[in-house]
N, C-alpha and C positions, 0 to 999 in steps of 0.2 A: 592844221586846217580847221577853221571856225565853223560851224552852223549855225543858221539861223531858223529859228522856229516862229511860227505865228501862233498865238495863244490868244483864243476867243473870250474876252472879258467882260464884256457888253453887249447888246444886238449891235451889231454894224460895227464894232471896234474890236481892232486887233492890238496885239501887243507883241512887240519883236524882242525875243531874249535872244542873246548870243550865247553860246556853250563852245568852250574849248575843246571837249571831250566827252564822250559819252557818261563818263563815270560825275560830272559835275551836273547832269540834268537834276532839277529839282521839280518834283510832283506838286500842284498844288494841291491841297486838302479841301475836300468838299465839306459840306455840312451834311449830306448824307451818310449816313451810318449803316454797317451791313446788320444781318441777324446777328440778335443778341443771343447769349448763351439760353437765357428762359424759354425763347422761342424754341431752339434746338432741342432742347430739354422736352419742351411740350410736344413737339412733332414725334420726338423719339417715345415717348412714352405713348402716345397714341399709336402709332407704329407696332409696338409691343403688345398692347392690348388688341389690337384686331388680330394679330397673329396667333396669339392664344385663343381668341375667340375659335377663331377658323381651327385651328389643332381642335379644341375642347367640341367643337360641332363635328369635326371629322370622326375624332373615336366614339363619340354617342351613336354616329351613323353606322359605324362598322360593328359595334356591339348590337345594336338593333337587327342588323341585318343576321349576324351569327345566330342570334336567337329567335330570329323567324326560319333561318333554314333549320335548325335543330327541330323546333316544333312541328315544322312539316315533315321531316323525317321520321320524329317520333309518332305523328299521324299515320304515316304510311306502314312503318313496323307494325303499329296496334291494327290497321286494316288487313295487312298479311296474316296476322294469327286468328283474325276471324275468318278468312276466308280458308284456312287450312283447317279449321274448325267444323267450318261447312263441309270439306273435302271428307274428313274424317266422318262426320256423320252420313253422309253420301256413301260413303264406299264399306265403311264397317257398320253401320246402322246406328241409329238414334241411341240405343240404350248402350251402346259401348261409349259414346261422347258423352252420356250425362252419370256414369256409373259413379262419378265422383262430384256430388252435389252438396260437398260441405263447406263450400264458401273458400276452401283452403287453397293456397299458392300452388299451382300447378303450370307446367310448360309442355311444349309438346315435345315429345323425345322421337327426333326424325333422324339424329345420328349422320344427319350430312347424307342421308338415304334421300334420292328425289322420287322414290317411289311411294306413295300415297299409303299403298296396303299396307305398310311396315311401321307408319307412323302411330304414336300412342301417348296418351296422357300421362305424365309422370310428376312424382311430386318435387316440388321447388326444393334446390337446397341454398339457404341464404334467402336472397330478396328475388330470385329469378335466374332466369335465363340470361348471361352476361353475353352481348354480342359482340363480334370484333369491332373494334374502333372505326367510325364514319367519319369522316372529315376533323379527325382529332379529338372527337367526342364519343364516349363509351355509353351505350344503350342499355338498358336491363328490363325485360319484359317477362310479364307472367298473365295465368288465365285465372278467373275464378268463376267456377259453374256452381250456381247456387238457386235452391228452393225448385229443382226441377220437379214437374209434375208426370202425368202419366204420357202429355202430348207435347210438351214445351219447357224450355229452360233458358233461364237468361244467363248469359254468358259477358264478363266482364274482362276486357284487355286493358291492363295498365303497363305504360312503357314508362321511365325514368331515366334520368340523365342529370348531370351534373353542369353548371355553367357559373364558373367562379368559385362563390361561397353556396350558391342557392341550387336547392335540386327541385327540377322541372319535372312535370309529369304530362302526359298524352293517355286520355282514358278513351276505348272505343267498348261500344255494347250493344249487344244485338239479343236476339231470341230465337235460339233454334228449336225446331218443331220438328214432330213425328211427321212428315209430309206425306209419306207413304208407309204403307202397312207390311210391308213385307219383313222377312227375317233373312239374316244372313247365313247361309247354311254352307257355302264352301268359301276356298280360297280367292277363287276369281267371282263368286257371285256378287250380284249387286242386290240391295235390300228390296229393290222396287221390283218386282216381277214384269 
């Protein structure tokens, strides 16, 4: 069975070809060429470079986010120690808080006891109090009380942690003062009468 096909050769002209079977069909060759190998390689290279740029930007953003989170956590831990120093001063008296005025490394020895009446300043072993890891980061904090006078003493709390190969630090400082002139006379007594 023969098939007749019309081919458009020029505007308005048709050419008839007869094919005896599907396997004898000849396709006309056009002058248009497809994408060259160079175009494909250029497109592939541009795609790879854009992918690398996006991955690099994503990793840099993630690292900055982790660093900001650790800095925020370090600042909170330093503020917590300052508040605990103020509580010790308020409950145990100014003289008990400032008896270590040699700028040496100190920690608050609370032995996981929530009763501030039992808290005390103790010497550091090593670089300070090593805290349980928070978000896969281990923080260390210490206190230094220096140059205390009769009525005031500067207190510096330093929190350190490691990010990759870098050691980061957050520092908080305040001046605690003898804000009332009472003396602690009993276990449940207040320094302010």
